[in-house]
C-alpha positions in Angstrom: 144.5 60.4 81.0 141.1 58.5 81.1 141.1 58.4 84.9 142.0 62.2 85.0 139.3 63.2 82.8 136.3 61.4 84.1 136.1 63.1 87.6 136.1 66.4 85.6 133.2 65.1 83.5 131.4 63.8 86.5 131.9 67.2 88.3 130.6 69.1 85.2 127.5 66.7 84.8 126.9 67.0 88.4 126.7 70.9 88.3 124.5 70.5 85.2 122.2 68.2 87.4 121.9 71.0 90.2 121.1 73.6 87.6 118.5 71.3 85.7 116.9 70.5 89.2 116.1 74.3 89.4 113.8 75.9 91.8 111.3 73.4 91.9 112.7 71.6 94.8 111.9 74.8 96.8 108.3 74.9 95.6 105.5 73.5 97.9 102.0 72.6 97.4 99.7 74.1 100.2 96.3 72.7 101.0 94.0 74.9 103.1 90.8 73.7 105.0 88.6 76.7 105.3 85.4 77.9 107.1 84.2 81.4 106.1 81.7 83.5 107.9 78.1 84.4 106.8 77.8 88.1 106.8 74.1 88.3 106.3 73.7 85.9 109.2 76.9 86.7 111.1 76.6 84.0 113.8 76.8 81.3 111.0 79.8 79.9 109.3 80.0 77.8 106.1 80.9 74.2 105.7 84.5 73.3 106.0 86.1 73.2 102.4 89.6 72.4 100.8 91.6 74.5 98.5 94.9 74.2 96.9 97.8 76.8 96.3 101.4 77.1 96.0 104.3 78.5 98.0 108.0 78.4 98.1 110.8 78.4 100.7 112.9 81.5 101.5 115.6 82.4 104.0 115.0 81.6 107.5 113.1 78.3 107.0 110.0 80.0 106.1 107.5 79.5 103.3 106.1 82.4 101.2 102.7 82.3 99.7 99.5 84.5 99.0 97.3 85.7 101.7 94.4 84.5 99.8 95.8 80.9 99.8 95.8 80.8 103.5 92.9 83.0 104.5 90.2 81.6 106.8 92.4 78.6 107.5 91.3 75.9 110.0 94.1 73.6 108.9 97.1 74.0 106.7 99.1 71.2 105.1 102.1 71.5 102.8 103.9 69.1 100.8 107.6 69.1 99.4 108.4 68.5 96.1 107.9 64.8 95.0 107.4 64.0 98.6 104.0 62.7 99.6 104.3 63.3 103.4 102.0 66.0 104.7 103.4 68.5 107.1 101.1 70.8 109.2 101.9 74.5 108.8 100.6 77.7 110.5 100.3 81.3 109.3 103.1 83.4 111.0 102.5 86.8 109.3 99.8 87.7 106.8 99.3 91.1 104.8 96.0 91.3 103.1 96.6 94.6 101.5 99.7 93.0 99.6 98.3 89.6 99.4 101.4 88.0 100.8 101.8 85.5 103.7 104.6 83.8 105.7 104.0 80.0 106.9 106.1 78.2 109.4 106.4 74.4 109.7 107.4 73.2 113.1 108.9 70.0 111.8 112.6 70.9 110.9 112.9 67.8 108.7 110.7 69.7 106.2 113.7 72.0 105.4 116.3 69.4 105.0 117.8 69.6 101.6 115.5 72.2 100.4 117.4 75.4 99.4 116.0 78.8 100.1 115.0 80.7 96.9 116.7 84.1 96.5 114.7 87.2 95.9 115.7 89.2 92.7 114.8 92.2 91.0 112.1 93.7 88.9 112.3 92.0 85.6 112.2 94.2 82.4 109.2 94.4 80.0 109.6 91.9 77.1 111.8 89.7 79.1 110.9 86.1 79.8 109.9 84.4 83.2 108.8 81.0 84.3 106.0 80.4 86.9 106.2 77.5 89.2 103.2 75.9 91.0 100.6 73.4 91.5 97.6 74.5 89.4 94.2 72.6 89.9 93.7 69.5 87.9 96.9 67.4 88.8 99.4 66.6 91.8 102.4 67.4 89.9 104.4 70.7 89.7 103.7 72.7 86.6 106.1 75.2 84.7 104.8 77.7 82.4 107.2 80.3 80.4 105.9 83.7 79.2 106.9 87.4 78.5 106.6 90.3 80.8 104.0 92.4 79.0 103.2 95.3 81.4 104.3 96.8 84.7 101.7 99.3 86.4 99.7 99.8 89.4 96.7 97.2 89.8 94.0 96.9 92.2 94.7 93.8 94.5 91.9 91.8 94.7 92.3 90.3 98.0 91.8 93.5 99.9 90.0 95.3 96.9 90.5 98.7 98.2 94.4 98.7 97.8 96.2 99.2 94.7 100.0 98.2 94.4 102.6 97.5 91.7 102.0 94.5 89.6 103.5 92.9 86.7 101.5 91.3 83.7 102.7 88.2 82.0 101.3 85.9 79.3 102.7 82.9 81.4 99.6 80.9 82.6 98.5 81.7 86.1 95.7 79.4 87.1 93.9 78.5 90.1 96.4 76.6 92.4 99.4 78.5 90.8 98.7 81.3 93.5 101.6 81.6 95.9 104.1 80.1 93.5 107.3 81.8 92.5 108.0 83.6 89.2 111.6 82.8 88.2 114.0 84.7 86.2 118.0 83.8 86.0 117.4 81.3 89.1 115.9 84.2 91.4 112.4 84.9 92.4 111.0 88.0 90.8 107.5 87.8 91.8 104.7 85.8 93.3 101.8 84.5 91.2 98.5 86.0 92.5 95.5 86.9 90.3 94.0 87.3 86.9 91.7 89.8 85.5 88.2 89.3 84.0 88.1 90.0 80.4 91.8 89.5 79.7 93.1 86.3 77.9 96.3 84.8 78.4 97.2 87.2 81.1 98.1 86.9 84.7 99.7 88.9 87.2 102.5 88.5 89.8 103.6 90.6 92.8 106.8 92.2 92.2 109.8 92.0 94.4 109.7 95.7 95.5 106.3 94.7 97.1 107.8 91.5 98.5 110.8 93.3 100.1 108.6 95.9 101.7 106.5 93.1 103.4 109.6 91.4 104.6 111.2 94.4 106.0 107.9 95.3 107.6 107.7 92.0 109.7 111.2 92.2 110.8 110.0 93.8 114.1 107.4 90.8 114.4 104.5 93.0 113.6 103.0 93.7 110.2 101.7 97.4 109.7 101.0 97.4 106.0 101.5 99.9 103.3 101.2 103.6 104.1 98.9 106.0 102.5 99.8 109.6 101.5 96.6 110.9 102.8 95.6 112.7 99.8 94.0 112.0 96.4 95.6 113.7 93.1 93.9 114.5 89.8 95.2 114.9 86.4 96.3 118.4 85.6 96.4 118.6 81.8 94.0 121.3 80.7 96.2 124.4 79.8 93.6 126.9 81.0 93.4 125.3 84.3 97.2 125.1 84.5 97.4 128.9 83.7 94.6 129.6 86.4 96.8 127.9 89.0 99.9 129.7 87.8 101.9 126.8 86.6 103.7 126.4 83.2 101.7 124.7 80.5 104.0 121.6 80.4 103.4 118.1 81.2 104.7 118.3 84.9 102.5 118.2 88.0 99.4 116.9 89.1 96.7 118.6 91.4 96.1 117.6 94.9 92.3 117.3 94.9 91.1 115.8 98.2 93.0 115.3 101.7 91.7 112.4 103.4 90.9 112.0 107.1 92.2 111.2 109.7 95.6 112.3 108.5 96.6 115.3 110.6 100.2 115.5 109.5 98.7 115.7 105.9 96.3 118.4 106.8 99.1 120.4 108.3 101.5 120.2 105.7 99.4 119.9 102.3 96.6 121.9 100.9 94.0 121.2 98.4 95.0 122.6 95.1 98.7 122.2 95.6 100.5 121.0 92.7 102.6 118.1 93.2 105.9 118.4 91.3 108.0 115.5 92.6 108.1 112.5 95.0 111.3 111.2 96.4 113.2 113.4 93.8 111.1 111.9 90.9 109.3 114.3 88.5 105.5 113.8 88.6 103.7 114.0 85.3 100.6 116.0 84.7 98.8 112.6 84.7 100.0 111.8 88.2 102.5 109.2 86.9 106.4 108.9 87.5 109.1 107.4 85.4 109.7 104.0 87.5 112.8 101.8 86.4 111.9 102.4 82.8 108.1 102.1 83.3 105.5 104.9 83.4 103.5 104.2 86.6 101.3 105.9 89.2 103.1 107.9 91.7 101.8 106.1 94.4 104.6 103.3 93.9 107.0 105.9 95.5 104.8 106.2 98.7 104.4 102.4 98.9 108.1 102.2 99.2 108.1 103.9 102.7 107.2 102.0 106.0 104.7 103.1 108.4 105.6 106.4 110.0 108.6 107.1 107.7 108.6 110.3 105.5 108.5 111.1 102.0 110.2 113.9 100.4 107.8 116.0 98.1 107.9 119.2 96.1 104.7 121.0 95.7 103.8 124.4 93.8 101.7 126.8 95.9 100.8 130.4 95.7 103.3 130.9 93.0 106.3 129.2 94.7 107.9 125.7 95.0 108.0 124.3 98.5 110.0 121.1 99.8 108.0 119.0 102.2 109.0 116.1 104.3 105.5 114.2 104.7 105.1 111.4 107.2 103.0 108.7 105.8 100.9 106.0 107.9 98.9 103.1 107.2 95.1 104.1 106.8 93.0 101.9 109.0 89.8 104.1 108.7 88.7 102.9 105.3 88.8 99.3 106.5 85.1 98.5 105.9 85.2 99.5 102.2 87.6 96.6 101.7 87.3 92.8 102.3 87.4 91.6 105.8 89.2 88.7 107.3 87.8 88.6 110.8 84.3 87.3 111.8 81.8 90.1 111.5 80.6 91.6 114.8 76.9 91.6 115.5 74.1 92.5 118.2 70.7 91.1 118.2 67.9 93.3 119.9 64.5 91.6 120.0 65.2 89.7 117.0 66.7 92.6 115.0 70.4 91.4 113.9 72.5 94.4 113.4 76.0 94.1 111.9 78.7 96.3 110.8 78.3 97.6 107.0 81.2 96.2 104.9 81.9 95.2 101.4 81.7 91.6 102.7 78.2 92.3 103.8 77.1 93.7 100.5 78.8 90.7 98.7 76.6 88.4 100.9 73.5 89.8 99.2 74.5 88.0 95.8 75.8 89.4 92.5 73.2 92.0 92.0 73.6 93.6 95.5 74.0 97.1 93.9 70.3 96.8 92.9 69.2 96.0 96.4 70.6 98.9 98.4 70.2 102.6 98.4 72.6 105.1 97.0 72.8 106.5 100.8 74.2 103.2 101.7 76.8 103.2 99.1 77.8 106.5 100.1 78.1 105.5 103.7 80.5 102.7 102.8 82.6 104.3 100.2 82.8 108.0 100.7 81.7 109.1 104.1 84.9 108.5 105.7 86.6 111.2 103.5 84.6 113.9 105.0 85.8 114.7 108.4 87.7 113.0 111.2 84.5 112.0 112.8 83.0 110.7 109.8 86.3 108.7 108.9 86.1 106.9 112.2 82.3 106.0 111.8 81.7 102.3 111.0 77.8 102.2 110.0 75.6 99.8 111.5 73.1 97.9 109.2 70.1 96.2 110.0 70.9 92.7 108.4 68.1 90.5 109.3 64.8 90.4 111.3 64.3 87.0 113.2 60.6 86.8 113.3 58.8 86.8 116.6 55.6 88.4 117.9 57.4 91.0 119.8 58.6 92.5 116.3 55.9 91.3 114.0 54.9 94.9 113.1 58.4 96.3 112.8 58.0 98.4 109.7 61.7 99.0 108.8 63.3 96.4 106.5 66.7 94.8 106.4 69.8 96.5 104.8 68.7 99.8 106.4 71.4 101.9 108.2 70.9 102.7 111.8 71.7 106.3 112.8 70.2 106.6 116.5 69.2 104.5 119.3 67.5 105.9 122.3 68.7 109.3 121.3 72.3 108.2 121.1 74.1 108.6 117.8 75.3 105.2 116.4 78.8 105.1 114.7 79.9 101.6 115.4 78.9 98.4 116.9 80.2 99.3 120.4 77.9 102.6 120.2 75.0 100.3 119.6 75.9 97.9 122.5 76.2 100.9 124.7 72.8 102.4 123.8 71.2 99.0 124.3 72.6 98.6 127.7 72.0 102.2 128.9 69.1 104.0 130.4 65.9 102.9 132.0 63.5 103.5 128.9 60.6 101.2 128.6 61.4 101.0 124.9 64.2 100.4 122.3 63.8 103.4 120.1 65.4 103.4 116.7 66.0 105.9 114.1 67.5 104.9 110.6 69.4 106.9 107.9 66.2 107.0 105.8 64.3 109.1 108.5 62.2 106.1 109.5 61.7 105.6 113.3 60.5 102.6 115.1 60.5 101.1 118.6 60.3 97.7 120.4 59.2 97.1 124.0 62.4 96.4 126.1 61.2 93.6 128.1 59.4 91.9 125.4 62.6 92.3 123.2 64.8 90.8 125.8 62.4 87.8 126.3 62.4 87.3 122.7 66.2 87.1 122.4 66.4 84.4 124.9 63.9 82.3 122.8 65.4 83.1 119.4 69.0 82.2 120.2 67.9 78.7 121.3 65.6 78.4 118.4 68.1 79.4 115.6 71.1 77.7 117.7 72.8 81.1 117.9 75.7 81.0 120.4 75.1 84.6 121.8 73.1 87.7 121.4 76.3 89.4 120.5 80.0 89.3 119.1 82.0 92.3 119.3 
């Protein structure tokens, strides 16, 4: 009897041991050595520095983590659970809009004995989850448990001008935890990614609906991103306004306020002051929200479920009748500069005048008080101009970032942070326009006109001679990078 019982006990204990080991054996520590550009002096880069984050193994011998953990990478090193051996890794796919990335490790030994974690479902509010990761301050893995307190659409800091579904929890999410899995019932229900200033004992993780979208997107080996409806909706709560639009005085339907550019299909199918009643069969509230898996959230989550180029079923109210519309949705690339950039900034130097693309990163390089240092016109160009028409949407404003002092520009009266609107009579809507205007024509001068209305000029021959001296003097690799 004794010999018959022991194997059963051993098997039982073995199973307990596997369960006790938990997901941590699939969680990795990531060290990223980064070098970031300087947008104010766009030919410069910072010193190389190191940062630590977390990740976890998923199906296909891949590692999932946050995009912000591996951005600007010069070298990536990953460490397995309880293994001091460093393994070089590379970024295979990265989605800055959803703050997710996939890493690959060429050394196949890295994945030996490391099970892939299974992706679960959206957790319920008030349920308990556990975060796994390697927060700063130690080398060992850390576990924290907490309650899901809220599920709603939040701004994703990595891109800044994108908002997607996020889950709030009181489980600690500290620097270094980013990219680690959030576990419930042995499955991944999210990826830790950010906190929020002013909130105590609160962190956010990326839910699996966003994770699955990202993984589906990269199946064709190309990442497109999350599509945009191409319009902005506003609350429609005011009873008088609802009567004016001819719709019932209830809590259903939000008004389509602005149609964005360039979204030709949206312009063809949707009209301003249409009332959005349903998205993908779900009723839209007068505040623009839908009931999604038991949570009242922005109706944008339903658009986010589509892939680039797919269609969404809408029901709108227009001119006294309800209309069913199949609306194709596409990734919006034309508002790129209003979000954070993850490519070295372009620049062109003309007679010591350093021009670069106006972007959120450029404004951030001016310091915390950058809003006090720029004109309202500059803010408008960056954040709102691309909504006006197709030509404006494709405009990428060019800003005078810096003046490298030289006798040829000593009396140049326009200061840094000014938006360039014309050069030698040509409208400037991008860095490519600037380069073309600089290289065109046989005018004796470079003639500049700025958004403020100010005009200035440089002698072309003197400016070209100055650039040759200045790039050597300031150790600048080239007069341009586009």
